[in-house]
C-alpha positions as CSV (number, residue, x, y, z in Angstrom):
1,X,1.8,-10.7,-0.8
2,X,5.3,-10.9,-2.4
3,X,8.5,-12.1,-0.6
4,X,11.3,-9.2,0.1
5,X,13.0,-8.9,-2.6
6,X,16.7,-7.5,-3.2
7,X,17.5,-5.1,-6.5
8,X,19.3,-9.1,-8.0
9,X,15.7,-10.2,-7.4
10,X,16.9,-12.7,-4.5
11,X,14.6,-13.5,-1.6
12,X,15.3,-12.4,2.0
13,X,16.1,-16.2,2.6
14,X,17.9,-17.1,-0.2
15,X,20.3,-13.7,0.0
16,X,21.0,-14.8,4.2
17,X,21.5,-18.8,2.8
18,X,24.1,-17.1,0.3
19,X,25.7,-15.0,3.2
20,X,26.3,-18.2,5.6
21,X,27.3,-20.2,2.1
22,X,30.1,-17.5,1.9
23,X,31.2,-16.9,5.6
24,X,31.5,-21.1,5.8
25,X,33.9,-21.2,2.7
26,X,36.0,-18.2,4.1
27,X,36.0,-19.8,7.4
28,X,37.2,-23.1,5.8
29,X,40.0,-21.5,4.0
30,X,41.3,-19.9,6.8
31,X,41.5,-22.7,8.9
32,X,45.9,-23.3,9.6
33,X,45.5,-27.1,9.4
34,X,43.0,-30.0,9.5
35,X,42.5,-30.2,12.8
36,X,41.2,-26.8,12.4
37,X,39.1,-27.2,9.3
38,X,37.5,-30.6,10.8
39,X,36.1,-28.9,14.1
40,X,34.2,-26.0,11.7
41,X,33.2,-29.0,9.0
42,X,31.6,-30.5,12.5
43,X,30.3,-27.8,13.9
44,X,30.2,-24.7,11.9
45,X,27.8,-26.4,9.3
46,X,24.7,-25.8,11.2
47,X,24.7,-22.3,10.3
48,X,24.0,-23.5,7.0
49,X,22.0,-26.3,7.1
50,X,20.3,-27.1,10.5
51,X,21.1,-30.9,11.9
52,X,21.3,-32.6,15.2
53,X,24.4,-34.5,14.8
54,X,27.3,-34.6,12.6
55,X,29.4,-37.2,12.2
56,X,33.1,-37.0,9.9
57,X,34.7,-40.0,8.5
58,X,38.0,-40.1,6.7
59,X,37.5,-42.3,3.5
60,X,41.0,-43.7,2.9
61,X,41.9,-45.7,-0.9
62,X,41.5,-49.0,1.1
63,X,39.7,-50.3,4.0
64,X,36.3,-49.1,5.7
65,X,35.9,-45.8,6.7
66,X,37.9,-44.1,9.8
67,X,35.8,-41.8,12.4
68,X,37.2,-38.5,13.1
69,X,34.8,-36.5,14.9
70,X,31.3,-36.2,16.0
71,X,30.0,-32.3,16.6
72,X,29.9,-30.9,20.1
73,X,32.3,-33.6,21.4
74,X,36.0,-32.7,22.0
75,X,37.4,-36.3,21.2
76,X,35.6,-39.1,19.3
77,X,35.3,-42.9,20.9
78,X,35.7,-44.7,18.3
79,X,35.6,-48.0,20.5
80,X,32.1,-47.3,21.7
81,X,28.8,-48.9,21.1
82,X,27.4,-45.5,19.1
83,X,30.8,-45.8,16.9
84,X,30.2,-49.4,15.9
85,X,26.9,-48.7,14.7
86,X,28.3,-46.1,12.6
87,X,30.9,-48.0,11.2
88,X,28.7,-51.2,10.5
89,X,26.1,-48.3,8.4
90,X,29.2,-46.3,6.5
91,X,30.8,-49.7,5.2
92,X,27.9,-51.0,4.0
93,X,26.8,-47.7,2.3
94,X,26.8,-48.1,-1.5
95,X,27.7,-45.9,-3.7
96,X,30.2,-44.3,-1.2
97,X,31.3,-41.6,-3.1
98,X,28.3,-39.8,-3.6
99,X,26.1,-37.8,-2.1
100,X,22.8,-38.9,-1.3
101,X,19.7,-38.8,1.4
102,X,20.4,-42.2,3.0
103,X,17.6,-45.0,2.7
104,X,17.9,-48.3,3.6
105,X,18.1,-49.4,0.3
106,X,21.5,-48.1,0.2
107,X,22.4,-50.1,3.2
108,X,22.4,-53.3,2.0
109,X,22.2,-56.5,4.7
110,X,22.1,-53.7,7.3
111,X,18.6,-52.4,8.2
112,X,18.6,-54.0,11.5
113,X,21.8,-51.4,12.5
114,X,19.5,-48.8,10.7
115,X,16.5,-49.9,12.6
116,X,18.3,-49.8,16.1
117,X,20.1,-46.4,15.3
118,X,16.6,-45.2,14.5
119,X,15.0,-46.3,17.9
120,X,17.3,-44.4,19.5
121,X,17.1,-41.2,18.1
122,X,13.2,-41.6,17.2
123,X,12.9,-41.6,13.4
124,X,16.4,-41.1,11.9
125,X,16.7,-38.7,8.6
126,X,20.6,-38.9,7.2
127,X,22.3,-37.3,4.6
128,X,25.8,-38.3,3.4
129,X,28.3,-35.8,1.8
130,X,31.0,-37.1,0.5
131,X,34.5,-34.2,0.6
132,X,36.1,-34.4,-2.7
133,X,39.8,-33.6,-3.3
134,X,41.3,-34.1,-6.9
135,X,38.3,-36.4,-7.7
136,X,38.6,-38.3,-4.7
137,X,36.5,-38.9,-1.5
138,X,38.9,-38.2,1.2
139,X,36.2,-37.8,3.7
140,X,32.4,-37.1,4.3
141,X,30.0,-35.8,6.4
142,X,27.1,-38.4,8.3
143,X,24.5,-35.1,9.2
144,X,21.3,-36.5,11.2
145,X,18.2,-35.4,11.9
146,X,15.8,-36.5,14.5
147,X,12.8,-37.0,16.0
148,X,10.3,-36.9,13.1
149,X,12.7,-33.7,11.2
150,X,13.7,-35.2,8.2
151,X,16.4,-33.9,5.2
152,X,15.0,-33.1,1.6
153,X,16.3,-33.0,-1.6
154,X,16.8,-29.4,-1.2
155,X,18.9,-29.5,1.6
156,X,21.0,-31.8,-0.4
157,X,21.1,-29.6,-3.0
158,X,22.0,-26.4,-1.2
159,X,24.7,-28.9,1.0
160,X,26.7,-30.1,-2.5
161,X,28.4,-26.3,-3.1
162,X,29.5,-26.2,0.5
163,X,30.6,-29.5,0.1
164,X,32.7,-28.5,-2.7
165,X,34.3,-25.6,-0.7
166,X,35.4,-27.9,2.0
167,X,37.2,-30.1,-0.7
168,X,39.4,-27.1,-1.9
169,X,40.1,-26.1,2.1
170,X,41.1,-29.8,2.3
171,X,43.4,-30.1,-0.3
172,X,44.8,-26.3,1.1
173,X,45.8,-27.7,4.6
174,X,46.6,-31.0,3.3
175,X,49.6,-29.3,1.5
176,X,50.9,-26.9,3.4
177,X,54.6,-27.0,4.1
178,X,55.8,-27.2,7.5
179,X,58.8,-25.8,9.6
180,X,60.7,-23.3,7.4
181,X,59.3,-23.7,4.5
182,X,55.8,-22.7,5.9
183,X,57.1,-19.5,7.4
184,X,58.2,-18.5,4.2
185,X,55.1,-19.7,2.1
186,X,52.9,-17.9,4.7
187,X,55.0,-14.3,4.9
188,X,54.5,-15.2,0.8
189,X,51.1,-15.0,0.8
190,X,50.9,-12.3,3.2
191,X,52.4,-9.9,1.1
192,X,50.9,-10.9,-2.4
193,X,47.3,-10.2,0.2
194,X,48.3,-7.0,1.2
195,X,49.4,-6.1,-2.5
196,X,46.1,-7.5,-3.4
197,X,44.2,-5.3,-0.8
198,X,46.1,-2.3,-1.8
199,X,45.3,-2.6,-5.8
200,X,41.9,-3.4,-4.8
201,X,41.3,-0.3,-2.6
202,X,43.4,1.6,-5.4
203,X,40.7,-0.1,-8.0
204,X,37.5,0.8,-5.9
205,X,38.2,4.5,-6.1
206,X,38.6,5.1,-9.1
207,X,35.6,7.5,-10.3
208,X,33.1,5.8,-13.1
209,X,30.0,7.4,-14.2
210,X,27.0,5.7,-12.7
211,X,24.8,3.6,-14.9
212,X,20.9,3.0,-14.9
213,X,20.0,0.3,-16.5
214,X,15.7,0.2,-17.3
215,X,13.3,-1.6,-19.9
216,X,11.6,0.9,-22.3
217,X,9.5,0.9,-25.8
218,X,9.0,3.2,-28.6
219,X,6.0,4.9,-28.4
220,X,4.1,7.3,-30.7
221,X,5.0,11.3,-30.4
222,X,2.1,13.4,-30.1
223,X,-0.6,11.0,-30.7
224,X,-4.6,12.0,-31.8
225,X,-7.0,10.6,-29.7
226,X,-10.3,9.9,-31.6
227,X,-12.8,10.2,-28.7
228,X,-16.7,9.2,-28.4
229,X,-18.8,12.8,-30.2
230,X,-22.2,11.8,-27.8
231,X,-23.0,9.1,-25.7
232,X,-24.8,6.2,-27.4
233,X,-23.6,2.7,-28.3
234,X,-21.3,1.3,-31.0
235,X,-22.5,-0.1,-33.9
236,X,-18.9,-1.0,-35.5
237,X,-15.6,-0.2,-35.8
238,X,-14.6,0.1,-39.6
239,X,-10.8,0.0,-39.3
240,X,-8.7,-2.0,-38.2
241,X,-5.5,-1.4,-36.0
242,X,-2.4,-0.7,-38.1
243,X,-4.0,0.5,-40.7
244,X,-3.4,3.3,-42.4
245,X,-6.5,6.4,-43.0
246,X,-7.1,9.5,-44.5
247,X,-8.7,12.9,-43.0
248,X,-12.5,12.0,-42.8
249,X,-12.5,8.8,-43.6
250,X,-14.7,6.8,-41.5
251,X,-13.6,5.0,-38.6
252,X,-17.0,4.0,-36.9
253,X,-20.6,4.2,-36.4
254,X,-23.0,4.3,-33.8
255,X,-26.3,2.5,-33.0
256,X,-28.8,4.5,-35.4
257,X,-31.9,3.4,-34.2
258,X,-32.3,5.8,-31.0
259,X,-31.1,8.8,-32.4
260,X,-33.0,8.5,-35.6
261,X,-36.4,7.7,-33.4
262,X,-35.2,10.5,-31.3
263,X,-35.0,13.0,-34.4
264,X,-38.5,11.8,-35.7
265,X,-40.4,12.1,-32.3
266,X,-38.9,15.7,-32.4
267,X,-39.8,16.5,-36.0
268,X,-43.7,15.8,-35.2
269,X,-43.3,17.8,-31.9
270,X,-42.6,20.8,-33.9
271,X,-45.0,19.9,-36.4
272,X,-48.0,19.3,-34.3
273,X,-47.3,22.8,-32.5
274,X,-46.7,24.5,-35.3
275,X,-50.5,24.1,-36.2
276,X,-51.5,24.6,-32.7
277,X,-50.0,27.5,-32.8
278,X,-51.3,28.5,-36.4
279,X,-54.8,27.6,-35.4
280,X,-54.6,29.9,-32.2
281,X,-53.6,32.7,-34.2
282,X,-56.8,32.8,-36.8
283,X,-59.4,31.6,-33.3
284,X,-57.8,34.8,-31.3
285,X,-59.4,37.3,-33.5
286,X,-63.0,36.1,-32.4
287,X,-61.8,34.6,-28.7
288,X,-60.2,36.4,-26.6
289,X,-59.3,33.1,-24.7
290,X,-57.2,31.9,-27.7
291,X,-54.7,35.2,-27.4
292,X,-53.3,34.0,-24.2
293,X,-52.5,30.5,-25.5
294,X,-50.8,32.3,-28.3
295,X,-47.4,33.1,-26.2
296,X,-47.8,29.6,-24.5
297,X,-47.6,28.1,-27.5
298,X,-44.7,29.7,-28.7
299,X,-42.4,28.7,-25.5
300,X,-43.4,25.4,-26.2
301,X,-42.5,25.7,-30.1
302,X,-39.2,27.1,-28.9
303,X,-38.2,24.3,-26.7
304,X,-39.2,21.7,-29.5
305,X,-37.1,23.2,-31.4
306,X,-33.9,23.5,-29.8
307,X,-34.9,19.0,-28.8
308,X,-35.1,19.1,-32.9
309,X,-31.5,20.6,-33.1
310,X,-30.2,18.6,-30.6
311,X,-31.5,15.8,-32.3
312,X,-30.3,16.5,-35.6
313,X,-27.0,17.3,-34.3
314,X,-26.9,13.8,-32.3
315,X,-28.0,12.4,-36.0
316,X,-25.3,14.3,-38.0
317,X,-22.7,12.5,-35.6
318,X,-23.5,9.2,-35.6
319,X,-20.2,8.6,-38.1
320,X,-16.4,8.9,-36.6
321,X,-14.4,10.3,-38.8
322,X,-10.8,10.7,-38.8
323,X,-9.9,14.2,-37.6
324,X,-6.0,13.7,-39.2
325,X,-4.1,11.1,-41.4
326,X,-2.0,8.2,-39.7
327,X,-2.2,4.9,-38.4
328,X,-5.0,3.6,-36.5
329,X,-3.6,2.6,-32.8
330,X,-6.7,-0.1,-31.4
331,X,-7.1,-2.8,-29.4
332,X,-9.6,-4.9,-30.8
333,X,-12.2,-3.7,-33.1
334,X,-14.8,-6.5,-32.6
335,X,-14.7,-5.6,-28.3
336,X,-16.3,-2.9,-29.0
337,X,-19.4,-3.6,-31.0
338,X,-22.6,-2.9,-29.0
339,X,-20.3,-1.5,-26.4
340,X,-22.3,2.0,-24.7
341,X,-19.9,4.8,-24.2
342,X,-20.0,8.1,-22.9
343,X,-19.3,11.9,-24.3
344,X,-15.6,12.1,-24.6
345,X,-14.3,8.1,-24.2
346,X,-11.4,7.2,-25.9
347,X,-12.5,4.8,-29.0
348,X,-8.6,5.0,-30.7
349,X,-5.7,6.9,-31.4
350,X,-4.3,7.9,-34.6
351,X,-0.5,8.4,-34.8
352,X,1.9,9.4,-37.5
353,X,4.5,6.6,-37.9
354,X,7.0,8.7,-39.0
355,X,7.2,10.7,-35.2
356,X,7.9,8.2,-32.0
357,X,9.6,8.9,-29.1
358,X,11.2,6.5,-26.2
359,X,9.1,5.9,-22.9
360,X,11.3,4.6,-20.2
361,X,10.1,3.0,-17.0
362,X,12.7,3.3,-14.1
363,X,12.8,1.1,-11.4
364,X,12.3,2.6,-7.9
365,X,15.5,1.9,-6.3
366,X,17.6,3.3,-9.4
367,X,15.9,6.7,-9.2
368,X,18.9,8.7,-9.0
369,X,19.9,12.2,-10.3
370,X,20.6,11.7,-13.6
371,X,23.2,13.6,-15.8
372,X,21.1,15.7,-18.5
373,X,23.3,16.6,-20.7
374,X,24.6,13.1,-21.4
375,X,22.6,11.1,-23.9
376,X,20.9,7.8,-23.5
377,X,21.6,4.3,-25.2
378,X,18.8,2.7,-26.1
379,X,19.4,-0.5,-27.6
380,X,15.8,-2.3,-28.8
381,X,15.6,-6.7,-28.5
382,X,14.8,-6.8,-32.2
383,X,18.4,-5.0,-33.3
384,X,20.7,-5.5,-30.4
385,X,23.4,-4.8,-32.3
386,X,22.6,-1.4,-33.2
387,X,22.8,1.3,-30.2
388,X,20.6,4.5,-30.9
389,X,20.8,8.0,-28.9
390,X,18.2,9.8,-27.0
391,X,17.7,12.7,-25.0
392,X,15.8,12.8,-22.1
393,X,12.6,15.0,-22.0
394,X,11.4,14.8,-18.0
395,X,11.2,12.2,-15.4
396,X,8.0,11.9,-13.5
397,X,7.8,12.9,-9.7
398,X,5.8,10.3,-8.5
399,X,6.1,6.8,-9.4
400,X,2.9,4.5,-10.8
401,X,2.3,1.1,-11.9
402,X,4.2,0.1,-15.1
403,X,2.7,-2.3,-17.8
404,X,4.7,-5.2,-15.9
405,X,2.8,-4.6,-12.8
406,X,5.3,-2.9,-10.9
407,X,5.7,0.5,-9.5
408,X,8.0,2.8,-11.5
409,X,8.9,6.3,-12.2
410,X,7.7,7.0,-15.6
411,X,10.7,9.2,-18.1
412,X,10.6,9.9,-21.9
413,X,13.1,11.0,-24.2
414,X,13.5,12.3,-27.7
415,X,15.7,10.8,-30.4
416,X,19.0,12.6,-31.4
417,X,19.7,13.2,-35.0
418,X,21.3,9.8,-36.2
419,X,25.0,9.9,-37.7
420,X,25.7,11.6,-40.6
421,X,27.0,8.2,-41.9
422,X,24.5,5.6,-40.7
423,X,24.6,1.8,-41.8
424,X,22.5,1.1,-44.5
425,X,21.0,-1.4,-42.7
426,X,19.8,0.7,-39.6
427,X,16.5,2.5,-39.9
428,X,16.2,6.1,-38.9
429,X,14.9,6.0,-35.0
430,X,12.1,8.1,-35.9
431,X,10.2,5.5,-38.4
432,X,11.1,2.6,-36.0
433,X,7.7,0.4,-35.2
434,X,5.5,1.6,-32.3
435,X,5.3,-1.1,-29.5
436,X,9.4,-1.9,-30.0
437,X,10.7,-3.0,-26.2
438,X,14.1,-2.9,-25.3
439,X,16.4,-1.5,-22.5
440,X,17.6,2.3,-21.8
441,X,20.8,2.7,-20.0
442,X,20.8,6.3,-18.3
443,X,23.9,7.9,-16.8
444,X,24.3,9.4,-13.4
445,X,26.8,11.7,-11.7
446,X,30.3,10.1,-11.4
447,X,30.7,8.2,-8.5
448,X,33.7,5.3,-7.0
449,X,33.9,2.3,-8.9
450,X,33.1,0.5,-5.2
451,X,30.1,2.4,-5.0
452,X,29.3,1.7,-8.6
453,X,29.5,-2.7,-7.6
454,X,28.2,-2.7,-4.1
455,X,25.2,0.1,-4.3
456,X,22.7,-2.0,-4.4
457,X,23.8,-5.1,-2.2
458,X,25.0,-2.4,0.4
459,X,20.7,-1.3,0.1
460,X,20.0,-5.1,0.3
461,X,21.7,-5.5,3.5
462,X,20.9,-2.3,5.1
463,X,17.0,-3.0,4.1
464,X,17.1,-6.6,5.3
465,X,18.8,-5.6,8.9
466,X,16.9,-2.5,9.2
467,X,19.7,-0.2,10.1
């Protein structure tokens, strides 16, 4: 079963991870001082990536790392035996300014201390995560997992963006002014924030047309289906895909052996019964019993003549001919050789290359009321410089499986009259090659800009939360 995804293609787990990263980034940015930030770094990081213990270290430009705090503890005890072990390991860590999954190879000469710390926790896994401010590592997180739980390279990759956010917040609180200057600075921030919120609120209320983007394809308009005229086995397809044909041209032939044999047998049966009937009529003058056979033979003759007409009909239709002129659309002509077909089964289609339309596959979550008066915009992948206009013909009421395997609503549109002064390089829309892929832009009713921006995220959140 495929994972649940929102409109942007994210899995629920990835979306939840992004929400946690955004929450931690905002909390770090709201820290009033360095102490608050350090507390959040130690104790709130757990909501984004689980660990059993976190230790925060200050990395001075000169000298050994200095212990700033331990997760779950009000105050750190820098003189304890555990802190001494950590201090020895962090001082020996190489390189110290790069995030890494710590192994004994990163701790030259301190394998005994690493083993001792692992003995206390029961198999130890550690991530070293520097916090960088203006190109220099000012602090670092020592994250531990115990009892067989191990960090992975994916955990390290996920934590690095969070370390960048902590670096930005660290620089912010380290540079904040104090006293009267801080009061003035904070007031300016509040005023600027309120002004920004008011401007944003005014902006999100601006009405804009709801835009829907969906994949589309150029398809033939009113194609003529060439169906199997009778039941049998196809001997050969005589035309190639994309080839122009004339009306009455041979397209395919059936295997003739069975049909011709049936015709031959039917002809012989008619001849035999006609001979028996003639003999019975001659004998009827002398034998009264022969008169009774005449009616029976006449009925049998009529039946055999009917079979003969059917056999003649089948023999006359062993060649499939083009009903109209056009271009053949066919998958693989060689795949039909020796293939049995039923009456009415589609063999191929014949299309007019001068007549085409647009087929659109609308995603299920974008099935919104559309504006029928506003033209669609079609941008083909083969010519992204040109935008063509089309008019919506219909939108199906139920979803079906699209060529990409997803459930979508099918819509079709016809090309609008071209610009009276088109570019010389632009081909008329009706003469475009069949099968071209592209993107259709459909327009719905006008909605506030905020709804236009948050429609899919809001739907994804409500679907995830179930409210």
